[in-house]
C-alpha positions in Angstrom: 35.0 57.9 -24.9 31.3 58.1 -25.7 30.8 54.4 -25.8 32.8 54.0 -22.6 30.5 56.4 -20.8 27.4 54.7 -22.1 28.7 51.2 -21.0 29.5 52.6 -17.6 26.0 54.1 -17.3 24.4 50.8 -18.0 26.7 49.1 -15.4 25.6 51.6 -12.8 22.0 51.1 -13.8 22.1 47.3 -13.7 24.5 46.6 -10.9 25.3 47.9 -7.4 28.4 50.1 -7.3 30.2 51.8 -4.5 30.9 55.5 -5.1 29.1 55.4 -8.5 28.5 59.2 -8.2 32.3 59.7 -8.7 31.7 58.6 -12.3 29.5 61.7 -12.6 28.9 61.7 -16.3 28.1 58.0 -16.5 26.0 58.4 -13.4 24.0 61.2 -14.9 23.3 59.2 -18.1 22.2 56.2 -15.9 19.6 58.5 -14.4 18.1 58.9 -17.9 17.6 55.1 -18.2 16.0 55.1 -14.7 13.7 58.0 -15.6 12.3 56.3 -18.8 11.8 53.1 -16.8 14.0 50.9 -19.0 13.5 47.2 -18.3 16.4 45.1 -17.1 16.4 42.9 -20.2 16.6 46.0 -22.5 19.4 47.5 -20.4 21.4 44.2 -20.5 21.0 44.1 -24.3 22.2 47.7 -24.7 25.0 47.1 -22.3 26.3 44.1 -24.4 26.0 46.0 -27.7 27.8 49.1 -26.4 30.5 47.0 -24.6 31.5 45.3 -27.9 31.2 48.6 -29.8 33.6 50.2 -27.3 36.0 47.2 -27.7 36.0 47.5 -31.5 36.4 51.3 -31.3 39.3 51.0 -28.9 41.2 48.3 -30.9 40.6 50.2 -34.2 42.0 53.4 -32.7 45.0 51.5 -31.2 45.9 50.3 -34.7 45.5 53.8 -36.1 47.4 55.5 -33.3 51.0 55.2 -34.6 50.0 56.7 -38.0 48.1 59.7 -36.6 49.0 62.9 -34.7 47.9 61.1 -31.6 51.1 59.1 -31.7 52.4 61.4 -29.0 50.4 59.4 -26.5 53.1 56.7 -27.0 56.1 58.9 -27.5 55.6 61.7 -25.0 57.4 60.0 -22.1 60.7 59.3 -23.9 60.4 62.6 -25.7 60.3 64.6 -22.4 62.9 62.4 -20.7 65.4 62.9 -23.5 64.9 66.6 -24.2 67.8 69.1 -24.3 68.5 71.2 -21.3 70.6 73.8 -23.1 69.2 77.2 -24.2 67.2 77.0 -27.3 69.6 79.1 -29.4 72.6 76.7 -28.9 73.4 74.8 -32.0 75.3 71.5 -31.9 78.8 71.4 -33.5 79.5 69.1 -36.4 81.3 66.0 -35.1 84.6 65.0 -36.8 84.4 68.0 -39.0 87.7 67.2 -40.8 86.8 63.6 -41.5 83.1 63.9 -42.3 82.1 62.8 -45.8 78.8 64.7 -45.6 77.5 67.6 -43.5 74.1 68.2 -42.1 71.0 66.2 -43.1 70.3 65.5 -46.7 68.1 62.5 -46.3 65.9 61.0 -43.5 68.6 58.5 -42.5 70.9 61.4 -41.6 68.7 62.5 -38.8 69.3 61.4 -35.2 66.8 59.1 -33.6 65.7 62.0 -31.4 65.0 64.2 -34.4 62.8 61.4 -35.9 61.1 60.9 -32.5 60.2 64.6 -32.6 58.1 64.1 -35.7 56.0 61.4 -34.0 55.6 63.5 -30.8 54.1 66.5 -32.5 50.5 67.2 -31.4 50.0 69.6 -34.3 48.7 72.2 -31.9 50.3 75.0 -33.9 51.7 76.9 -30.9 55.2 76.9 -32.5 53.9 78.5 -35.7 51.8 81.0 -33.8 55.0 82.2 -32.0 57.3 82.1 -35.1 58.3 85.6 -36.2 58.9 84.4 -39.7 55.4 83.0 -39.9 53.9 86.1 -38.3 55.5 88.3 -41.0 54.0 86.3 -43.8 56.9 84.0 -44.7 56.4 80.4 -45.7 58.0 78.8 -42.7 55.7 76.9 -40.4 57.8 75.0 -37.7 54.8 72.7 -37.1 54.6 71.8 -40.8 58.3 71.1 -41.1 58.0 68.5 -38.4 54.8 67.0 -39.8 56.3 66.8 -43.3 59.2 64.8 -41.9 56.8 62.3 -40.4 54.9 62.1 -43.7 58.2 61.3 -45.5 59.0 58.6 -42.9 55.6 57.0 -43.4 56.0 57.2 -47.2 59.5 55.7 -47.2 59.1 53.0 -44.6 59.1 49.3 -45.8 55.7 48.1 -47.0 53.9 46.2 -44.2 51.0 44.8 -46.2 51.4 42.9 -49.5 49.1 45.3 -51.3 51.1 48.3 -50.2 54.0 49.3 -52.4 57.0 51.4 -51.4 57.5 54.3 -53.9 60.2 53.6 -56.4 61.6 57.1 -56.2 61.2 58.4 -52.6 60.5 62.1 -52.3 63.8 64.0 -51.5 63.9 65.5 -48.1 64.2 69.1 -49.3 61.2 68.7 -51.6 59.1 67.1 -48.9 59.9 69.9 -46.4 60.2 72.8 -48.8 63.3 74.9 -49.9 62.1 78.4 -48.9 60.8 77.5 -45.3 64.3 76.2 -44.4 65.8 79.6 -45.2 63.0 81.6 -43.5 64.1 80.4 -40.0 65.9 83.1 -37.9 66.9 80.5 -35.3 65.4 82.5 -32.4 64.0 79.4 -30.7 60.5 80.8 -30.1 59.0 77.6 -31.5 61.0 75.4 -29.1 60.1 77.7 -26.2 56.4 77.3 -26.9 56.2 73.6 -27.7 54.4 71.7 -25.0 56.2 68.4 -25.9 59.7 69.8 -26.2 60.2 69.3 -29.9 63.5 70.7 -31.2 62.6 72.5 -34.4 65.7 74.7 -34.8 68.4 72.0 -34.8 66.4 70.0 -37.3 66.0 73.0 -39.7 69.6 74.0 -39.3 70.9 70.5 -40.0 69.0 70.6 -43.3 70.3 74.1 -44.1 73.9 72.9 -43.2 73.6 70.2 -45.8 72.4 72.6 -48.5 75.3 75.0 -47.8 78.2 72.6 -47.2 77.4 69.9 -49.6 
């Protein structure tokens, strides 16, 4: 953002623009170049340097984006579009209960695609944890951390992309990655889901893990 503003300020300083004052921050910076009497040649050189710097910064951030908490920039649209419209306290029944070979979620592959999408949509703002009665009373549960830990497990267990990157021989079990006690601290009140700005569904995810521990 800084390099973008500086590039725009040099463009305003060097070239004629319509409505340049609408870019108020860049316009203000361009007045600095004018006040110091910067020559056109120097301004053109700085413009070129910052233009390429901005390009490199942007492309680097674009590669980093899917592996950071900023991944919600890409996932927020499908996340909001596919959110549940039921009350937060409603738990989903187990499908084909009599025929099911396993219950709940014991490994990452057992989650639905929507639950995995939740982990990449988390902005790590912490509103869910701040509203959680279990967290407020000093228990280990942090709804935010549960979702973030699932994302970390996904990144750990995904196939290696680079030749120098090795997939762990013994992936961390789901319950170890998330934590045993936090799963039992949840009172299923749905306060975390009510506060989440990106409609993450913490409670169904926690309950699915708890179901596996109880029923398997």
